[in-house]
C-alpha positions in Angstrom: 125.6 107.1 112.7 124.1 105.5 116.0 124.8 108.6 118.0 123.0 110.9 115.5 119.9 108.6 115.7 119.9 108.7 119.4 120.4 112.5 119.6 117.4 112.9 117.0 115.2 110.7 119.0 116.1 112.6 122.2 115.6 116.0 120.7 112.2 115.1 119.1 110.8 112.6 121.6 107.7 114.9 122.3 106.9 115.4 118.8 107.3 111.9 117.9 105.1 110.6 120.9 102.4 113.2 119.9 102.5 112.3 116.4 102.3 108.5 117.5 99.3 109.1 119.7 97.5 110.9 116.9 98.0 108.0 114.2 97.0 105.5 116.8 93.7 107.3 117.6 93.0 107.5 114.1 93.7 103.9 113.4 91.5 102.8 116.2 88.7 105.3 116.6 87.9 105.7 112.8 84.7 104.4 111.3 85.3 101.4 108.9 83.4 101.0 105.9 80.8 98.1 105.5 81.1 95.2 103.1 77.9 95.8 101.1 78.4 95.2 97.5 75.3 97.0 96.2 72.2 99.2 97.0 70.0 96.1 96.6 72.1 94.4 99.4 71.6 97.6 101.5 67.9 97.6 100.8 67.7 93.9 101.8 69.5 94.3 104.9 67.5 97.4 106.2 64.1 95.7 105.3 64.9 92.3 107.0 63.0 93.0 110.2 66.1 93.6 112.4 67.0 97.0 114.0 69.7 98.7 111.7 71.9 101.8 112.5 72.5 103.7 109.3 75.3 106.4 109.6 75.5 109.2 106.8 78.8 110.9 106.1 79.3 113.8 103.7 82.8 115.1 103.0 81.3 118.3 101.5 
């Protein structure tokens, strides 16, 4: 059993490394959502007199 696992890891090492790199890149580079509860809270934040960066995203 242990020998089978080691053989699998040796045969697929490159694929597993690439797959791990893609997953790690997604986790660390993704844009996280904000904690705004409502549109009123959003409007209050953008009209508070402080500079605000607003990022729009469309999945269409």
